[in-house]
All heavy atoms as a GROMACS GRO file, in nm:
protein
  569
    1MET      N    1  21.144 -14.622  13.613
    1MET     CA    2  21.068 -14.567  13.500
    1MET      C    3  20.933 -14.648  13.490
    1MET      O    4  20.934 -14.763  13.499
    1MET     CB    5  21.146 -14.591  13.371
    1MET     CG    6  21.154 -14.472  13.286
    1MET     SD    7  21.221 -14.511  13.129
    1MET     CE    8  21.310 -14.369  13.096
    2ALA      N    9  20.830 -14.573  13.474
    2ALA     CA   10  20.700 -14.638  13.470
    2ALA      C   11  20.669 -14.690  13.320
    2ALA      O   12  20.703 -14.628  13.223
    2ALA     CB   13  20.589 -14.537  13.507
    3GLU      N   14  20.622 -14.811  13.319
    3GLU     CA   15  20.584 -14.866  13.191
    3GLU      C   16  20.451 -14.812  13.147
    3GLU      O   17  20.358 -14.802  13.227
    3GLU     CB   18  20.578 -15.018  13.197
    3GLU     CG   19  20.706 -15.090  13.153
    3GLU     CD   20  20.674 -15.243  13.153
    3GLU    OE1   21  20.584 -15.292  13.078
    3GLU    OE2   22  20.753 -15.307  13.230
    4THR      N   23  20.436 -14.786  13.020
    4THR     CA   24  20.308 -14.739  12.975
    4THR      C   25  20.260 -14.858  12.872
    4THR      O   26  20.322 -14.890  12.781
    4THR     CB   27  20.319 -14.613  12.885
    4THR    OG1   28  20.412 -14.630  12.781
    4THR    CG2   29  20.367 -14.501  12.980
    5GLY      N   30  20.147 -14.909  12.913
    5GLY     CA   31  20.087 -15.013  12.827
    5GLY      C   32  19.986 -14.953  12.731
    5GLY      O   33  19.980 -14.824  12.715
    6PRO      N   34  19.907 -15.028  12.666
    6PRO     CA   35  19.815 -14.974  12.570
    6PRO      C   36  19.712 -14.885  12.650
    6PRO      O   37  19.669 -14.918  12.756
    6PRO     CB   38  19.748 -15.094  12.505
    6PRO     CG   39  19.779 -15.209  12.598
    6PRO     CD   40  19.904 -15.174  12.676
    7SER      N   41  19.677 -14.781  12.576
    7SER     CA   42  19.582 -14.684  12.647
    7SER      C   43  19.442 -14.756  12.640
    7SER      O   44  19.409 -14.820  12.549
    7SER     CB   45  19.575 -14.558  12.580
    7SER     OG   46  19.536 -14.569  12.450
    8PRO      N   47  19.366 -14.734  12.749
    8PRO     CA   48  19.233 -14.795  12.755
    8PRO      C   49  19.136 -14.736  12.647
    8PRO      O   50  19.156 -14.620  12.616
    8PRO     CB   51  19.180 -14.772  12.892
    8PRO     CG   52  19.267 -14.661  12.952
    8PRO     CD   53  19.400 -14.664  12.871
    9SER      N   54  19.048 -14.811  12.603
    9SER     CA   55  18.954 -14.762  12.501
    9SER      C   56  18.864 -14.661  12.573
    9SER      O   57  18.845 -14.659  12.692
    9SER     CB   58  18.869 -14.873  12.440
    9SER     OG   59  18.780 -14.923  12.537
   10PRO      N   60  18.791 -14.577  12.492
   10PRO     CA   61  18.706 -14.476  12.552
   10PRO      C   62  18.594 -14.540  12.644
   10PRO      O   63  18.560 -14.488  12.746
   10PRO     CB   64  18.636 -14.404  12.434
   10PRO     CG   65  18.741 -14.429  12.326
   10PRO     CD   66  18.809 -14.558  12.352
   11GLU      N   67  18.552 -14.659  12.596
   11GLU     CA   68  18.443 -14.726  12.678
   11GLU      C   69  18.496 -14.768  12.825
   11GLU      O   70  18.434 -14.761  12.919
   11GLU     CB   71  18.396 -14.848  12.608
   11GLU     CG   72  18.267 -14.911  12.661
   11GLU     CD   73  18.151 -14.818  12.661
   11GLU    OE1   74  18.136 -14.730  12.565
   11GLU    OE2   75  18.074 -14.822  12.749
   12GLN      N   76  18.631 -14.811  12.828
   12GLN     CA   77  18.687 -14.848  12.952
   12GLN      C   78  18.712 -14.726  13.039
   12GLN      O   79  18.709 -14.740  13.160
   12GLN     CB   80  18.821 -14.917  12.923
   12GLN     CG   81  18.799 -15.058  12.867
   12GLN     CD   82  18.929 -15.124  12.825
   12GLN    OE1   83  19.021 -15.053  12.788
   12GLN    NE2   84  18.932 -15.251  12.838
   13ARG      N   85  18.745 -14.613  12.981
   13ARG     CA   86  18.775 -14.498  13.050
   13ARG      C   87  18.647 -14.422  13.105
   13ARG      O   88  18.659 -14.337  13.199
   13ARG     CB   89  18.851 -14.390  12.963
   13ARG     CG   90  19.000 -14.412  12.979
   13ARG     CD   91  19.067 -14.308  12.896
   13ARG     NE   92  19.066 -14.350  12.755
   13ARG     CZ   93  19.090 -14.269  12.649
   13ARG    NH1   94  19.103 -14.150  12.669
   13ARG    NH2   95  19.083 -14.325  12.526
   14ARG      N   96  18.535 -14.449  13.047
   14ARG     CA   97  18.413 -14.383  13.088
   14ARG      C   98  18.377 -14.412  13.223
   14ARG      O   99  18.352 -14.519  13.269
   14ARG     CB  100  18.302 -14.428  12.992
   14ARG     CG  101  18.175 -14.338  13.011
   14ARG     CD  102  18.069 -14.382  12.925
   14ARG     NE  103  17.966 -14.442  13.003
   14ARG     CZ  104  17.868 -14.514  12.965
   14ARG    NH1  105  17.849 -14.542  12.838
   14ARG    NH2  106  17.776 -14.561  13.046
   15ILE      N  107  18.377 -14.312  13.315
   15ILE     CA  108  18.337 -14.324  13.451
   15ILE      C  109  18.212 -14.241  13.466
   15ILE      O  110  18.203 -14.128  13.436
   15ILE     CB  111  18.450 -14.274  13.546
   15ILE    CG1  112  18.574 -14.356  13.528
   15ILE    CG2  113  18.398 -14.282  13.688
   15ILE    CD1  114  18.690 -14.309  13.601
   16THR      N  115  18.109 -14.310  13.524
   16THR     CA  116  17.989 -14.234  13.539
   16THR      C  117  17.944 -14.265  13.688
   16THR      O  118  17.976 -14.366  13.753
   16THR     CB  119  17.872 -14.284  13.444
   16THR    OG1  120  17.760 -14.212  13.463
   16THR    CG2  121  17.845 -14.426  13.462
   17ARG      N  122  17.868 -14.170  13.734
   17ARG     CA  123  17.808 -14.184  13.870
   17ARG      C  124  17.689 -14.276  13.861
   17ARG      O  125  17.610 -14.278  13.769
   17ARG     CB  126  17.765 -14.038  13.907
   17ARG     CG  127  17.717 -14.029  14.050
   17ARG     CD  128  17.695 -13.884  14.083
   17ARG     NE  129  17.600 -13.872  14.196
   17ARG     CZ  130  17.470 -13.835  14.191
   17ARG    NH1  131  17.422 -13.791  14.083
   17ARG    NH2  132  17.400 -13.845  14.299
   18LEU      N  133  17.673 -14.356  13.970
   18LEU     CA  134  17.555 -14.444  13.974
   18LEU      C  135  17.450 -14.379  14.066
   18LEU      O  136  17.485 -14.328  14.171
   18LEU     CB  137  17.601 -14.582  14.032
   18LEU     CG  138  17.694 -14.659  13.945
   18LEU    CD1  139  17.736 -14.787  14.017
   18LEU    CD2  140  17.632 -14.694  13.809
   19ILE      N  141  17.328 -14.384  14.020
   19ILE     CA  142  17.217 -14.326  14.098
   19ILE      C  143  17.110 -14.439  14.120
   19ILE      O  144  17.090 -14.524  14.052
   19ILE     CB  145  17.152 -14.208  14.021
   19ILE    CG1  146  17.104 -14.248  13.888
   19ILE    CG2  147  17.256 -14.090  14.025
   19ILE    CD1  148  17.034 -14.127  13.813
   20ARG      N  149  17.059 -14.423  14.248
   20ARG     CA  150  16.964 -14.527  14.297
   20ARG      C  151  16.819 -14.484  14.243
   20ARG      O  152  16.792 -14.381  14.189
   20ARG     CB  153  16.968 -14.537  14.450
   20ARG     CG  154  17.108 -14.565  14.504
   20ARG     CD  155  17.153 -14.709  14.462
   20ARG     NE  156  17.065 -14.816  14.503
   20ARG     CZ  157  17.080 -14.876  14.618
   20ARG    NH1  158  17.173 -14.853  14.697
   20ARG    NH2  159  16.988 -14.970  14.650
   21LEU      N  160  16.730 -14.582  14.272
   21LEU     CA  161  16.593 -14.566  14.219
   21LEU      C  162  16.527 -14.437  14.260
   21LEU      O  163  16.449 -14.371  14.174
   21LEU     CB  164  16.512 -14.685  14.262
   21LEU     CG  165  16.361 -14.694  14.226
   21LEU    CD1  166  16.355 -14.692  14.068
   21LEU    CD2  167  16.290 -14.806  14.278
   22LYS      N  168  16.537 -14.391  14.382
   22LYS     CA  169  16.465 -14.275  14.432
   22LYS      C  170  16.512 -14.149  14.344
   22LYS      O  171  16.425 -14.071  14.303
   22LYS     CB  172  16.500 -14.238  14.570
   22LYS     CG  173  16.440 -14.330  14.671
   22LYS     CD  174  16.299 -14.286  14.711
   22LYS     CE  175  16.243 -14.367  14.819
   22LYS     NZ  176  16.103 -14.359  14.829
   23GLU      N  177  16.641 -14.137  14.316
   23GLU     CA  178  16.684 -14.032  14.233
   23GLU      C  179  16.642 -14.043  14.082
   23GLU      O  180  16.610 -13.945  14.019
   23GLU     CB  181  16.842 -14.012  14.237
   23GLU     CG  182  16.893 -13.890  14.173
   23GLU     CD  183  17.039 -13.853  14.196
   23GLU    OE1  184  17.095 -13.917  14.284
   23GLU    OE2  185  17.086 -13.769  14.122
   24VAL      N  186  16.637 -14.158  14.034
   24VAL     CA  187  16.596 -14.187  13.897
   24VAL      C  188  16.446 -14.147  13.889
   24VAL      O  189  16.416 -14.080  13.790
   24VAL     CB  190  16.616 -14.340  13.861
   24VAL    CG1  191  16.544 -14.369  13.726
   24VAL    CG2  192  16.762 -14.379  13.854
   25GLN      N  193  16.364 -14.188  13.991
   25GLN     CA  194  16.225 -14.149  13.988
   25GLN      C  195  16.218 -13.997  13.983
   25GLN      O  196  16.125 -13.944  13.912
   25GLN     CB  197  16.153 -14.203  14.114
   25GLN     CG  198  16.135 -14.354  14.104
   25GLN     CD  199  16.074 -14.404  14.235
   25GLN    OE1  200  16.140 -14.412  14.333
   25GLN    NE2  201  15.945 -14.440  14.223
   26HIS      N  202  16.282 -13.932  14.071
   26HIS     CA  203  16.278 -13.791  14.080
   26HIS      C  204  16.316 -13.723  13.938
   26HIS      O  205  16.252 -13.625  13.899
   26HIS     CB  206  16.372 -13.734  14.188
   26HIS     CG  207  16.373 -13.591  14.198
   26HIS    ND1  208  16.273 -13.519  14.259
   26HIS    CD2  209  16.472 -13.496  14.172
   26HIS    CE1  210  16.310 -13.387  14.250
   26HIS    NE2  211  16.428 -13.369  14.196
   27ARG      N  212  16.420 -13.769  13.883
   27ARG     CA  213  16.469 -13.712  13.755
   27ARG      C  214  16.377 -13.735  13.637
   27ARG      O  215  16.359 -13.645  13.559
   27ARG     CB  216  16.603 -13.764  13.717
   27ARG     CG  217  16.719 -13.709  13.805
   27ARG     CD  218  16.848 -13.754  13.753
   27ARG     NE  219  16.955 -13.715  13.843
   27ARG     CZ  220  17.081 -13.696  13.800
   27ARG    NH1  221  17.117 -13.726  13.682
   27ARG    NH2  222  17.169 -13.656  13.896
   28VAL      N  223  16.319 -13.849  13.627
   28VAL     CA  224  16.233 -13.885  13.514
   28VAL      C  225  16.083 -13.861  13.534
   28VAL      O  226  16.007 -13.866  13.442
   28VAL     CB  227  16.259 -14.027  13.457
   28VAL    CG1  228  16.409 -14.046  13.419
   28VAL    CG2  229  16.215 -14.134  13.564
   29GLY      N  230  16.043 -13.846  13.660
   29GLY     CA  231  15.912 -13.826  13.695
   29GLY      C  232  15.819 -13.940  13.673
   29GLY      O  233  15.702 -13.928  13.640
   30LEU      N  234  15.876 -14.057  13.692
   30LEU     CA  235  15.796 -14.190  13.678
   30LEU      C  236  15.800 -14.260  13.815
   30LEU      O  237  15.897 -14.256  13.889
   30LEU     CB  238  15.855 -14.273  13.570
   30LEU     CG  239  15.864 -14.226  13.431
   30LEU    CD1  240  15.941 -14.319  13.344
   30LEU    CD2  241  15.724 -14.199  13.375
   31GLY      N  242  15.709 -14.344  13.834
   31GLY     CA  243  15.701 -14.440  13.949
   31GLY      C  244  15.772 -14.560  13.929
   31GLY      O  245  15.816 -14.597  13.817
   32ARG      N  246  15.795 -14.634  14.036
   32ARG     CA  247  15.880 -14.752  14.034
   32ARG      C  248  15.820 -14.857  13.938
   32ARG      O  249  15.882 -14.920  13.855
   32ARG     CB  250  15.880 -14.804  14.178
   32ARG     CG  251  15.954 -14.935  14.192
   32ARG     CD  252  15.941 -14.996  14.334
   32ARG     NE  253  16.014 -15.109  14.349
   32ARG     CZ  254  15.982 -15.235  14.311
   32ARG    NH1  255  15.868 -15.244  14.250
   32ARG    NH2  256  16.054 -15.340  14.332
   33SER      N  257  15.686 -14.877  13.949
   33SER     CA  258  15.614 -14.977  13.862
   33SER      C  259  15.638 -14.944  13.715
   33SER      O  260  15.666 -15.037  13.635
   33SER     CB  261  15.471 -14.984  13.896
   33SER     OG  262  15.457 -15.026  14.022
   34THR      N  263  15.619 -14.817  13.683
   34THR     CA  264  15.635 -14.777  13.537
   34THR      C  265  15.779 -14.798  13.487
   34THR      O  266  15.802 -14.854  13.386
   34THR     CB  267  15.596 -14.632  13.518
   34THR    OG1  268  15.461 -14.622  13.561
   34THR    CG2  269  15.604 -14.591  13.370
   35ILE      N  270  15.873 -14.765  13.572
   35ILE     CA  271  16.021 -14.777  13.538
   35ILE      C  272  16.044 -14.928  13.516
   35ILE      O  273  16.099 -14.965  13.404
   35ILE     CB  274  16.113 -14.723  13.647
   35ILE    CG1  275  16.107 -14.569  13.641
   35ILE    CG2  276  16.258 -14.774  13.632
   35ILE    CD1  277  16.175 -14.505  13.764
   36TYR      N  278  16.007 -15.021  13.597
   36TYR     CA  279  16.032 -15.156  13.585
   36TYR      C  280  15.956 -15.221  13.469
   36TYR      O  281  16.005 -15.305  13.402
   36TYR     CB  282  16.007 -15.234  13.715
   36TYR     CG  283  16.126 -15.224  13.814
   36TYR    CD1  284  16.132 -15.125  13.906
   36TYR    CD2  285  16.239 -15.310  13.796
   36TYR    CE1  286  16.243 -15.108  13.988
   36TYR    CE2  287  16.352 -15.285  13.871
   36TYR     CZ  288  16.347 -15.201  13.971
   36TYR     OH  289  16.461 -15.184  14.053
   37ARG      N  290  15.831 -15.174  13.448
   37ARG     CA  291  15.757 -15.222  13.326
   37ARG      C  292  15.819 -15.177  13.201
   37ARG      O  293  15.835 -15.267  13.110
   37ARG     CB  294  15.611 -15.170  13.338
   37ARG     CG  295  15.519 -15.237  13.221
   37ARG     CD  296  15.378 -15.195  13.234
   37ARG     NE  297  15.360 -15.048  13.212
   37ARG     CZ  298  15.312 -14.962  13.305
   37ARG    NH1  299  15.283 -15.004  13.424
   37ARG    NH2  300  15.303 -14.837  13.275
   38TRP      N  301  15.862 -15.049  13.190
   38TRP     CA  302  15.922 -15.004  13.071
   38TRP      C  303  16.064 -15.075  13.044
   38TRP      O  304  16.105 -15.090  12.936
   38TRP     CB  305  15.942 -14.852  13.079
   38TRP     CG  306  15.817 -14.770  13.058
   38TRP    CD1  307  15.684 -14.836  13.038
   38TRP    CD2  308  15.796 -14.641  13.028
   38TRP    NE1  309  15.597 -14.736  13.016
   38TRP    CE2  310  15.660 -14.612  13.016
   38TRP    CE3  311  15.884 -14.532  13.027
   38TRP    CZ2  312  15.611 -14.485  12.990
   38TRP    CZ3  313  15.834 -14.402  13.008
   38TRP    CH2  314  15.699 -14.381  12.989
   39MET      N  315  16.127 -15.108  13.160
   39MET     CA  316  16.258 -15.183  13.138
   39MET      C  317  16.233 -15.314  13.075
   39MET      O  318  16.301 -15.364  12.985
   39MET     CB  319  16.324 -15.207  13.274
   39MET     CG  320  16.400 -15.088  13.325
   39MET     SD  321  16.470 -15.105  13.493
   39MET     CE  322  16.477 -15.278  13.521
   40ALA      N  323  16.125 -15.386  13.125
   40ALA     CA  324  16.084 -15.517  13.067
   40ALA      C  325  16.051 -15.504  12.917
   40ALA      O  326  16.070 -15.597  12.834
   40ALA     CB  327  15.974 -15.568  13.146
   41GLU      N  328  15.997 -15.386  12.878
   41GLU     CA  329  15.952 -15.359  12.740
   41GLU      C  330  16.063 -15.308  12.654
   41GLU      O  331  16.042 -15.283  12.544
   41GLU     CB  332  15.834 -15.267  12.744
   41GLU     CG  333  15.706 -15.326  12.804
   41GLU     CD  334  15.593 -15.218  12.820
   41GLU    OE1  335  15.611 -15.101  12.787
   41GLU    OE2  336  15.485 -15.262  12.870
   42GLY      N  337  16.183 -15.277  12.717
   42GLY     CA  338  16.293 -15.222  12.643
   42GLY      C  339  16.288 -15.074  12.621
   42GLY      O  340  16.352 -15.027  12.535
   43LYS      N  341  16.201 -15.011  12.691
   43LYS     CA  342  16.181 -14.862  12.673
   43LYS      C  343  16.256 -14.777  12.776
   43LYS      O  344  16.251 -14.654  12.768
   43LYS     CB  345  16.029 -14.827  12.691
   43LYS     CG  346  15.935 -14.890  12.595
   43LYS     CD  347  15.794 -14.849  12.633
   43LYS     CE  348  15.695 -14.919  12.547
   43LYS     NZ  349  15.556 -14.881  12.583
   44PHE      N  350  16.334 -14.844  12.867
   44PHE     CA  351  16.403 -14.773  12.976
   44PHE      C  352  16.536 -14.842  12.992
   44PHE      O  353  16.540 -14.962  12.990
   44PHE     CB  354  16.314 -14.767  13.105
   44PHE     CG  355  16.361 -14.662  13.197
   44PHE    CD1  356  16.321 -14.528  13.187
   44PHE    CD2  357  16.439 -14.700  13.301
   44PHE    CE1  358  16.363 -14.429  13.273
   44PHE    CE2  359  16.479 -14.609  13.404
   44PHE     CZ  360  16.445 -14.471  13.390
   45PRO      N  361  16.642 -14.767  13.030
   45PRO     CA  362  16.766 -14.826  13.054
   45PRO      C  363  16.768 -14.927  13.177
   45PRO      O  364  16.687 -14.907  13.266
   45PRO     CB  365  16.856 -14.702  13.098
   45PRO     CG  366  16.784 -14.588  13.045
   45PRO     CD  367  16.640 -14.622  13.041
   46LYS      N  368  16.844 -15.025  13.156
   46LYS     CA  369  16.859 -15.135  13.263
   46LYS      C  370  16.958 -15.086  13.364
   46LYS      O  371  17.047 -15.020  13.335
   46LYS     CB  372  16.899 -15.270  13.200
   46LYS     CG  373  16.810 -15.316  13.095
   46LYS     CD  374  16.747 -15.450  13.133
   46LYS     CE  375  16.666 -15.505  13.021
   46LYS     NZ  376  16.537 -15.531  13.046
   47PRO      N  377  16.936 -15.129  13.494
   47PRO     CA  378  17.024 -15.089  13.597
   47PRO      C  379  17.145 -15.182  13.595
   47PRO      O  380  17.153 -15.286  13.532
   47PRO     CB  381  16.941 -15.106  13.725
   47PRO     CG  382  16.847 -15.225  13.689
   47PRO     CD  383  16.821 -15.200  13.543
   48VAL      N  384  17.244 -15.144  13.680
   48VAL     CA  385  17.366 -15.215  13.709
   48VAL      C  386  17.341 -15.289  13.846
   48VAL      O  387  17.293 -15.230  13.933
   48VAL     CB  388  17.487 -15.125  13.723
   48VAL    CG1  389  17.612 -15.203  13.763
   48VAL    CG2  390  17.510 -15.049  13.595
   49GLN      N  391  17.373 -15.420  13.848
   49GLN     CA  392  17.353 -15.498  13.966
   49GLN      C  393  17.474 -15.464  14.062
   49GLN      O  394  17.588 -15.476  14.032
   49GLN     CB  395  17.350 -15.656  13.931
   49GLN     CG  396  17.298 -15.740  14.033
   49GLN     CD  397  17.148 -15.719  14.045
   49GLN    OE1  398  17.073 -15.702  13.943
   49GLN    NE2  399  17.099 -15.726  14.162
   50LEU      N  400  17.434 -15.423  14.189
   50LEU     CA  401  17.540 -15.388  14.278
   50LEU      C  402  17.573 -15.500  14.374
   50LEU      O  403  17.675 -15.502  14.442
   50LEU     CB  404  17.491 -15.261  14.368
   50LEU     CG  405  17.466 -15.137  14.286
   50LEU    CD1  406  17.431 -15.030  14.381
   50LEU    CD2  407  17.591 -15.086  14.211
   51GLY      N  408  17.484 -15.590  14.387
   51GLY     CA  409  17.501 -15.712  14.476
   51GLY      C  410  17.372 -15.733  14.547
   51GLY      O  411  17.299 -15.640  14.590
   52GLY      N  412  17.334 -15.862  14.566
   52GLY     CA  413  17.210 -15.890  14.630
   52GLY      C  414  17.090 -15.834  14.550
   52GLY      O  415  17.088 -15.850  14.425
   53TYR      N  416  17.012 -15.760  14.610
   53TYR     CA  417  16.892 -15.700  14.543
   53TYR      C  418  16.922 -15.550  14.501
   53TYR      O  419  16.829 -15.486  14.453
   53TYR     CB  420  16.761 -15.706  14.624
   53TYR     CG  421  16.711 -15.849  14.640
   53TYR    CD1  422  16.735 -15.923  14.763
   53TYR    CD2  423  16.658 -15.916  14.531
   53TYR    CE1  424  16.695 -16.051  14.768
   53TYR    CE2  425  16.623 -16.053  14.547
   53TYR     CZ  426  16.634 -16.113  14.671
   53TYR     OH  427  16.593 -16.241  14.676
   54ALA      N  428  17.037 -15.506  14.540
   54ALA     CA  429  17.069 -15.358  14.515
   54ALA      C  430  17.106 -15.334  14.371
   54ALA      O  431  17.185 -15.406  14.316
   54ALA     CB  432  17.187 -15.312  14.609
   55VAL      N  433  17.040 -15.227  14.315
   55VAL     CA  434  17.073 -15.194  14.174
   55VAL      C  435  17.087 -15.040  14.178
   55VAL      O  436  17.040 -14.964  14.267
   55VAL     CB  437  16.966 -15.237  14.077
   55VAL    CG1  438  16.950 -15.389  14.068
   55VAL    CG2  439  16.825 -15.180  14.110
   56ALA      N  440  17.152 -14.992  14.063
   56ALA     CA  441  17.155 -14.850  14.046
   56ALA      C  442  17.171 -14.825  13.893
   56ALA      O  443  17.210 -14.918  13.822
   56ALA     CB  444  17.282 -14.790  14.118
   57TRP      N  445  17.145 -14.710  13.846
   57TRP     CA  446  17.149 -14.672  13.708
   57TRP      C  447  17.268 -14.584  13.686
   57TRP      O  448  17.299 -14.501  13.761
   57TRP     CB  449  17.026 -14.610  13.660
   57TRP     CG  450  16.910 -14.700  13.641
   57TRP    CD1  451  16.861 -14.747  13.527
   57TRP    CD2  452  16.820 -14.750  13.749
   57TRP    NE1  453  16.744 -14.826  13.544
   57TRP    CE2  454  16.722 -14.833  13.676
   57TRP    CE3  455  16.816 -14.742  13.881
   57TRP    CZ2  456  16.631 -14.899  13.747
   57TRP    CZ3  457  16.714 -14.810  13.957
   57TRP    CH2  458  16.629 -14.883  13.891
   58ALA      N  459  17.331 -14.604  13.561
   58ALA     CA  460  17.438 -14.511  13.528
   58ALA      C  461  17.377 -14.375  13.494
   58ALA      O  462  17.278 -14.367  13.423
   58ALA     CB  463  17.510 -14.563  13.401
   59GLU      N  464  17.424 -14.269  13.561
   59GLU     CA  465  17.369 -14.139  13.546
   59GLU      C  466  17.366 -14.098  13.393
   59GLU      O  467  17.267 -14.038  13.345
   59GLU     CB  468  17.452 -14.035  13.627
   59GLU     CG  469  17.394 -13.894  13.625
   59GLU     CD  470  17.474 -13.805  13.711
   59GLU    OE1  471  17.598 -13.814  13.718
   59GLU    OE2  472  17.417 -13.719  13.778
   60ASP      N  473  17.477 -14.130  13.324
   60ASP     CA  474  17.485 -14.106  13.180
   60ASP      C  475  17.370 -14.169  13.101
   60ASP      O  476  17.314 -14.105  13.014
   60ASP     CB  477  17.612 -14.151  13.123
   60ASP     CG  478  17.734 -14.068  13.168
   60ASP    OD1  479  17.713 -13.962  13.240
   60ASP    OD2  480  17.850 -14.114  13.149
   61ASP      N  481  17.334 -14.286  13.136
   61ASP     CA  482  17.225 -14.362  13.058
   61ASP      C  483  17.092 -14.293  13.086
   61ASP      O  484  17.010 -14.272  12.993
   61ASP     CB  485  17.213 -14.505  13.113
   61ASP     CG  486  17.333 -14.591  13.074
   61ASP    OD1  487  17.409 -14.550  12.976
   61ASP    OD2  488  17.346 -14.699  13.122
   62ILE      N  489  17.069 -14.242  13.208
   62ILE     CA  490  16.944 -14.182  13.241
   62ILE      C  491  16.934 -14.043  13.174
   62ILE      O  492  16.835 -14.000  13.110
   62ILE     CB  493  16.928 -14.164  13.395
   62ILE    CG1  494  16.920 -14.295  13.468
   62ILE    CG2  495  16.803 -14.081  13.434
   62ILE    CD1  496  16.808 -14.385  13.410
   63GLN      N  497  17.048 -13.970  13.170
   63GLN     CA  498  17.054 -13.843  13.104
   63GLN      C  499  17.033 -13.857  12.954
   63GLN      O  500  16.960 -13.773  12.896
   63GLN     CB  501  17.193 -13.768  13.136
   63GLN     CG  502  17.184 -13.627  13.113
   63GLN     CD  503  17.072 -13.555  13.197
   63GLN    OE1  504  17.056 -13.582  13.313
   63GLN    NE2  505  16.991 -13.475  13.128
   64LEU      N  506  17.097 -13.957  12.898
   64LEU     CA  507  17.066 -13.979  12.750
   64LEU      C  508  16.918 -14.014  12.722
   64LEU      O  509  16.860 -13.971  12.625
   64LEU     CB  510  17.158 -14.094  12.700
   64LEU     CG  511  17.303 -14.061  12.685
   64LEU    CD1  512  17.385 -14.189  12.656
   64LEU    CD2  513  17.322 -13.959  12.569
   65TRP      N  514  16.857 -14.093  12.812
   65TRP     CA  515  16.721 -14.133  12.792
   65TRP      C  516  16.628 -14.008  12.801
   65TRP      O  517  16.540 -13.989  12.722
   65TRP     CB  518  16.683 -14.236  12.902
   65TRP     CG  519  16.543 -14.284  12.886
   65TRP    CD1  520  16.499 -14.391  12.808
   65TRP    CD2  521  16.421 -14.232  12.950
   65TRP    NE1  522  16.366 -14.402  12.820
   65TRP    CE2  523  16.312 -14.314  12.913
   65TRP    CE3  524  16.401 -14.137  13.040
   65TRP    CZ2  525  16.178 -14.295  12.947
   65TRP    CZ3  526  16.266 -14.115  13.082
   65TRP    CH2  527  16.164 -14.191  13.035
   66ILE      N  528  16.658 -13.923  12.899
   66ILE     CA  529  16.583 -13.797  12.914
   66ILE      C  530  16.599 -13.712  12.789
   66ILE      O  531  16.494 -13.656  12.738
   66ILE     CB  532  16.621 -13.727  13.039
   66ILE    CG1  533  16.586 -13.794  13.166
   66ILE    CG2  534  16.565 -13.576  13.044
   66ILE    CD1  535  16.643 -13.744  13.297
   67SER      N  536  16.719 -13.696  12.739
   67SER     CA  537  16.750 -13.610  12.632
   67SER      C  538  16.674 -13.670  12.501
   67SER      O  539  16.620 -13.588  12.419
   67SER     CB  540  16.898 -13.609  12.593
   67SER     OG  541  16.963 -13.547  12.705
   68ALA      N  542  16.670 -13.801  12.490
   68ALA     CA  543  16.605 -13.857  12.367
   68ALA      C  544  16.455 -13.838  12.375
   68ALA      O  545  16.386 -13.814  12.265
   68ALA     CB  546  16.635 -14.010  12.370
   69ARG      N  547  16.394 -13.830  12.497
   69ARG     CA  548  16.254 -13.808  12.514
   69ARG      C  549  16.214 -13.664  12.485
   69ARG      O  550  16.109 -13.639  12.437
   69ARG     CB  551  16.208 -13.853  12.648
   69ARG     CG  552  16.233 -13.994  12.686
   69ARG     CD  553  16.130 -14.086  12.716
   69ARG     NE  554  16.011 -14.023  12.776
   69ARG     CZ  555  15.896 -14.074  12.758
   69ARG    NH1  556  15.865 -14.182  12.686
   69ARG    NH2  557  15.784 -14.024  12.820
   70LEU      N  558  16.308 -13.575  12.511
   70LEU     CA  559  16.281 -13.430  12.491
   70LEU      C  560  16.298 -13.389  12.351
   70LEU      O  561  16.236 -13.296  12.305
   70LEU     CB  562  16.372 -13.348  12.586
   70LEU     CG  563  16.354 -13.354  12.734
   70LEU    CD1  564  16.452 -13.277  12.805
   70LEU    CD2  565  16.203 -13.320  12.769
   71GLY      N  566  16.390 -13.461  12.286
   71GLY     CA  567  16.423 -13.422  12.142
   71GLY      C  568  16.331 -13.484  12.043
   71GLY      O  569  16.248 -13.461  11.979
   0.00000   0.00000   0.00000
């Protein structure tokens, strides 16, 4: 019989696709410099560190940012 532990919180269950800079640039229509400048100013979502210098953004975060700018 399988044991059932406490169910994970919604935050733990949330699985999102990670997208790299090229796709982020394409989706938001901004250049690399603008994205990094706006991140430093707190105007753009921060990426997830993948290891070394590799980073990616949560697709959900980018979609929310786009929706907030349109609304």
